[in-house]
Backbone as CSV, one residue per row, in Angstrom:
resi,resn,N_x,N_y,N_z,CA_x,CA_y,CA_z,C_x,C_y,C_z
1,UNK,-5.180,-40.611,10.374,-5.666,-39.993,9.182,-6.153,-38.575,9.457
2,UNK,-6.751,-38.382,10.610,-7.234,-37.049,10.948,-6.073,-36.098,11.181
3,UNK,-4.917,-36.621,11.708,-3.775,-35.747,11.911,-3.233,-35.240,10.573
4,UNK,-3.314,-36.081,9.526,-2.879,-35.642,8.194,-3.770,-34.510,7.710
5,UNK,-5.056,-34.622,7.964,-5.964,-33.569,7.568,-5.711,-32.307,8.338
6,UNK,-5.464,-32.402,9.639,-5.158,-31.238,10.466,-3.855,-30.546,10.021
7,UNK,-2.857,-31.354,9.679,-1.590,-30.797,9.205,-1.805,-30.059,7.875
8,UNK,-2.554,-30.698,6.975,-2.849,-30.059,5.698,-3.686,-28.782,5.859
9,UNK,-4.592,-28.786,6.842,-5.395,-27.588,7.098,-4.497,-26.440,7.578
10,UNK,-3.507,-26.746,8.394,-2.574,-25.685,8.826,-1.811,-25.156,7.629
11,UNK,-1.474,-26.049,6.670,-0.793,-25.607,5.462,-1.691,-24.730,4.587
12,UNK,-2.987,-25.097,4.512,-3.947,-24.249,3.775,-4.035,-22.869,4.386
13,UNK,-4.135,-22.829,5.691,-4.200,-21.514,6.365,-2.941,-20.696,6.158
14,UNK,-1.772,-21.360,6.194,-0.523,-20.648,5.987,-0.442,-20.113,4.550
15,UNK,-0.858,-20.922,3.582,-0.835,-20.480,2.191,-1.791,-19.326,1.965
16,UNK,-2.920,-19.354,2.635,-3.882,-18.242,2.526,-3.274,-16.984,3.097
17,UNK,-2.602,-17.100,4.225,-1.946,-15.933,4.841,-0.865,-15.395,3.905
18,UNK,-0.074,-16.284,3.325,0.973,-15.848,2.403,0.372,-15.090,1.216
19,UNK,-0.683,-15.606,0.666,-1.304,-14.970,-0.484,-1.883,-13.612,-0.107
20,UNK,-2.526,-13.514,1.038,-3.108,-12.246,1.501,-2.019,-11.196,1.723
21,UNK,-0.939,-11.580,2.366,0.160,-10.621,2.639,0.767,-10.141,1.332
22,UNK,1.023,-11.085,0.423,1.633,-10.706,-0.863,0.696,-9.800,-1.672
23,UNK,-0.592,-10.109,-1.677,-1.543,-9.241,-2.407,-1.592,-7.858,-1.804
24,UNK,-1.545,-7.787,-0.483,-1.555,-6.475,0.207,-0.285,-5.674,-0.125
25,UNK,0.849,-6.353,-0.144,2.110,-5.665,-0.509,2.045,-5.149,-1.931
26,UNK,1.532,-5.973,-2.846,1.452,-5.562,-4.243,0.507,-4.357,-4.421
27,UNK,-0.607,-4.402,-3.736,-1.595,-3.328,-3.867,-1.074,-2.018,-3.301
28,UNK,-0.175,-2.101,-2.310,0.318,-0.898,-1.642,1.765,-0.522,-1.960
29,UNK,2.314,-1.080,-3.037,3.738,-0.874,-3.323,4.110,0.589,-3.617
30,UNK,3.125,1.427,-3.941,3.392,2.832,-4.191,2.731,3.751,-3.177
31,UNK,2.238,3.177,-2.080,1.529,3.977,-1.065,2.529,4.737,-0.206
32,UNK,2.460,6.041,-0.288,3.401,6.873,0.471,2.760,7.508,1.708
33,UNK,1.465,7.206,1.924,0.769,7.692,3.110,0.108,6.506,3.781
34,UNK,-0.053,6.597,5.087,-0.655,5.509,5.860,-1.843,6.064,6.648
35,UNK,-2.931,5.327,6.648,-4.121,5.692,7.448,-4.069,4.878,8.737
36,UNK,-3.794,5.585,9.840,-3.734,4.937,11.155,-4.840,5.470,12.013
37,UNK,-5.820,4.644,12.327,-6.964,5.026,13.153,-7.651,6.313,12.621
38,UNK,-7.774,6.410,11.309,-8.472,7.540,10.731,-7.563,8.782,10.499
39,UNK,-6.346,8.687,10.935,-5.399,9.799,10.744,-4.428,9.443,9.618
40,UNK,-4.350,10.260,8.588,-3.428,10.033,7.483,-2.089,10.640,7.836
41,UNK,-1.040,9.818,7.737,0.305,10.295,8.032,1.156,10.155,6.779
42,UNK,2.273,10.829,6.747,3.174,10.772,5.582,4.142,9.605,5.691
43,UNK,3.766,8.582,6.390,4.588,7.371,6.502,4.214,6.417,5.358
44,UNK,5.198,5.917,4.645,4.901,4.940,3.579,4.340,3.641,4.170
45,UNK,3.603,2.925,3.339,3.099,1.586,3.701,4.246,0.732,4.202
46,UNK,4.025,-0.044,5.272,5.041,-0.918,5.809,4.770,-2.339,5.289
47,UNK,5.559,-2.808,4.320,5.323,-4.128,3.768,5.580,-5.234,4.793
48,UNK,4.971,-6.376,4.554,5.108,-7.498,5.478,5.573,-8.719,4.725
49,UNK,6.038,-9.700,5.474,6.381,-10.999,4.936,5.900,-12.071,5.893
50,UNK,5.833,-13.278,5.409,5.345,-14.387,6.227,6.528,-15.315,6.563
51,UNK,6.655,-15.593,7.843,7.673,-16.506,8.340,6.962,-17.793,8.736
52,UNK,7.263,-18.890,8.061,6.600,-20.182,8.367,7.443,-20.942,9.405
53,UNK,6.760,-21.413,10.437,7.411,-22.118,11.526,6.766,-23.507,11.646
54,UNK,7.600,-24.534,11.637,7.107,-25.915,11.779,6.661,-26.111,13.231
55,UNK,5.502,-26.744,13.387,5.000,-27.041,14.708,5.467,-28.436,15.160
56,UNK,5.686,-28.603,16.439,6.237,-29.869,16.931,5.321,-31.075,16.667
57,UNK,4.032,-30.856,16.674,3.078,-31.946,16.456,2.746,-32.144,14.990
58,UNK,3.384,-31.425,14.128,3.116,-31.450,12.688,2.369,-30.195,12.295
59,UNK,2.501,-29.853,11.049,1.850,-28.656,10.559,2.771,-27.467,10.575
60,UNK,2.180,-26.338,10.298,2.971,-25.109,10.162,2.171,-23.932,10.691
61,UNK,2.914,-22.944,11.228,2.281,-21.705,11.707,2.847,-20.566,10.878
62,UNK,1.988,-19.692,10.405,2.400,-18.525,9.643,2.448,-17.289,10.512
63,UNK,3.646,-16.737,10.674,3.816,-15.510,11.453,4.073,-14.362,10.496
64,UNK,3.274,-13.292,10.622,3.395,-12.121,9.746,4.314,-11.140,10.454
65,UNK,5.374,-10.749,9.758,6.344,-9.793,10.340,6.557,-8.657,9.328
66,UNK,7.018,-7.524,9.819,7.322,-6.379,8.945,8.645,-6.606,8.238
67,UNK,8.707,-6.144,6.982,9.952,-6.207,6.217,10.917,-5.163,6.764
68,UNK,12.191,-5.562,6.835,13.228,-4.663,7.343,14.357,-4.593,6.312
69,UNK,14.655,-3.469,5.754,14.096,-2.147,5.975,12.725,-2.038,5.256
70,UNK,11.853,-1.245,5.838,10.500,-1.155,5.309,10.375,-0.195,4.120
71,UNK,11.377,0.683,3.925,11.312,1.635,2.813,12.609,1.642,2.038
72,UNK,12.515,2.171,0.815,13.699,2.436,-0.004,13.630,3.897,-0.451
73,UNK,14.779,4.479,-0.647,14.870,5.889,-1.066,15.029,5.922,-2.576
74,UNK,14.190,6.758,-3.201,14.291,6.915,-4.655,14.430,8.387,-4.992
75,UNK,14.960,8.690,-6.154,15.068,10.088,-6.609,13.687,10.550,-7.044
76,UNK,13.301,11.762,-6.577,12.016,12.326,-6.946,12.217,13.828,-7.124
77,UNK,12.352,14.262,-8.387,12.608,15.701,-8.655,11.495,16.627,-8.139
78,UNK,10.270,16.117,-8.020,9.170,16.994,-7.547,9.153,17.129,-6.034
79,UNK,9.948,16.364,-5.325,10.013,16.485,-3.851,10.976,17.599,-3.478
80,UNK,10.679,18.345,-2.406,11.602,19.454,-1.980,13.019,18.960,-1.724
81,UNK,13.181,17.744,-1.203,14.526,17.230,-0.929,15.110,16.498,-2.139
82,UNK,14.297,16.257,-3.154,14.760,15.530,-4.322,14.715,14.011,-4.130
83,UNK,14.245,13.599,-2.950,14.174,12.165,-2.637,12.793,11.831,-2.062
84,UNK,12.414,10.602,-2.226,11.152,10.108,-1.646,11.372,8.711,-1.082
85,UNK,10.537,8.361,-0.118,10.578,7.034,0.476,9.393,6.230,-0.097
86,UNK,9.675,5.045,-0.604,8.641,4.135,-1.076,8.726,2.857,-0.293
87,UNK,7.604,2.141,-0.170,7.647,0.841,0.518,8.653,-0.101,-0.177
88,UNK,9.322,-0.898,0.610,10.323,-1.837,0.113,9.631,-3.106,-0.392
89,UNK,8.967,-2.957,-1.547,8.227,-4.070,-2.152,8.859,-4.365,-3.501
90,UNK,9.250,-5.613,-3.695,9.786,-6.068,-4.967,8.694,-6.815,-5.712
91,UNK,8.108,-6.230,-6.755,6.983,-6.854,-7.473,7.321,-8.246,-7.999
92,UNK,8.546,-8.418,-8.470,8.951,-9.745,-8.954,8.910,-10.794,-7.870
93,UNK,9.420,-10.429,-6.697,9.387,-11.364,-5.577,7.967,-11.641,-5.122
94,UNK,7.090,-10.674,-5.206,5.708,-10.858,-4.809,4.992,-11.840,-5.769
95,UNK,5.346,-11.794,-7.058,4.747,-12.752,-7.995,5.209,-14.170,-7.627
96,UNK,6.482,-14.305,-7.313,7.023,-15.607,-6.891,6.315,-16.062,-5.601
97,UNK,6.192,-15.175,-4.649,5.510,-15.524,-3.393,4.072,-16.002,-3.632
98,UNK,3.369,-15.317,-4.577,1.988,-15.702,-4.861,1.936,-17.062,-5.533
99,UNK,2.898,-17.359,-6.436,2.924,-18.665,-7.071,3.230,-19.768,-6.066
100,UNK,4.190,-19.557,-5.191,4.525,-20.533,-4.182,3.331,-20.784,-3.275
101,UNK,2.665,-19.738,-2.857,1.464,-19.886,-1.987,0.388,-20.669,-2.716
102,UNK,0.236,-20.436,-4.014,-0.759,-21.159,-4.794,-0.412,-22.630,-4.872
103,UNK,0.848,-22.960,-5.087,1.275,-24.363,-5.138,1.115,-25.045,-3.782
104,UNK,1.466,-24.299,-2.731,1.287,-24.845,-1.350,-0.175,-25.153,-1.100
105,UNK,-1.031,-24.227,-1.491,-2.466,-24.413,-1.275,-2.958,-25.647,-2.013
106,UNK,-2.569,-25.786,-3.292,-3.009,-26.929,-4.079,-2.508,-28.240,-3.493
107,UNK,-1.257,-28.288,-3.050,-0.696,-29.515,-2.480,-1.425,-29.915,-1.188
108,UNK,-1.700,-28.950,-0.341,-2.385,-29.246,0.921,-3.841,-29.641,0.675
109,UNK,-4.469,-29.040,-0.309,-5.825,-29.404,-0.664,-5.868,-30.838,-1.194
110,UNK,-4.892,-31.207,-2.020,-4.820,-32.582,-2.547,-4.598,-33.572,-1.391
111,UNK,-3.811,-33.211,-0.441,-3.597,-34.055,0.724,-4.904,-34.333,1.476
112,UNK,-5.702,-33.289,1.643,-6.993,-33.430,2.310,-7.921,-34.326,1.473
113,UNK,-7.919,-34.129,0.171,-8.781,-34.956,-0.708,-8.396,-36.425,-0.601
114,UNK,-7.099,-36.726,-0.640,-6.630,-38.111,-0.588,-6.962,-38.701,0.771
115,UNK,-6.749,-37.962,1.851,-7.077,-38.477,3.186,-8.568,-38.724,3.309
116,UNK,-9.380,-37.859,2.753,-10.826,-38.007,2.772,-11.240,-39.263,2.003
117,UNK,-10.661,-39.452,0.810,-10.966,-40.635,0.004,-10.559,-41.918,0.723
118,UNK,-9.416,-41.879,1.395,-8.954,-43.053,2.151,-9.889,-43.364,3.291
119,UNK,-10.315,-42.348,4.005,-11.279,-42.545,5.104,-12.595,-43.094,4.549
120,UNK,-13.039,-42.589,3.434,-14.291,-43.046,2.843,-14.146,-44.523,2.433
121,UNK,-12.998,-44.918,1.896,-12.780,-46.321,1.515,-12.783,-47.211,2.741
122,UNK,-12.194,-46.733,3.834,-12.208,-47.537,5.073,-13.626,-47.732,5.589
123,UNK,-14.415,-46.671,5.500,-15.811,-46.771,5.945,-16.583,-47.725,5.050
124,UNK,-16.307,-47.706,3.730,-17.000,-48.623,2.818,-16.627,-50.077,3.095
125,UNK,-15.388,-50.342,3.497,-14.937,-51.693,3.800,-15.656,-52.202,5.060
126,UNK,-15.847,-51.322,6.046,-16.466,-51.736,7.304,-17.949,-52.040,7.147
127,UNK,-18.600,-51.451,6.163,-20.056,-51.665,6.021,-20.371,-52.784,5.114
């Protein structure tokens, strides 16, 4: 029963990571400058994605990786070259990612609740 709880906890952590990454991508989808160690550079924000990897003992590990390609080129008449680089963030996909992370979180939380109730019932039977 405890292994079910541990597996669900890894799922909760993965869903939290997914939600954090997606929220960060959404918040920075128009960021054309990056602050690196206090130095502002003209590099656009580098969006990230979460790669979920199943663990051999059960559960999941969330690996955060950079999106490739990290930027897209758009027409910008106010730019000297007429072009600008924006982070490669698809707002529609980010909404989907946030919904999936929310569902994952709810499912794993329900698993923990059911396992907890089952353990409580077993303890009640023994007493």
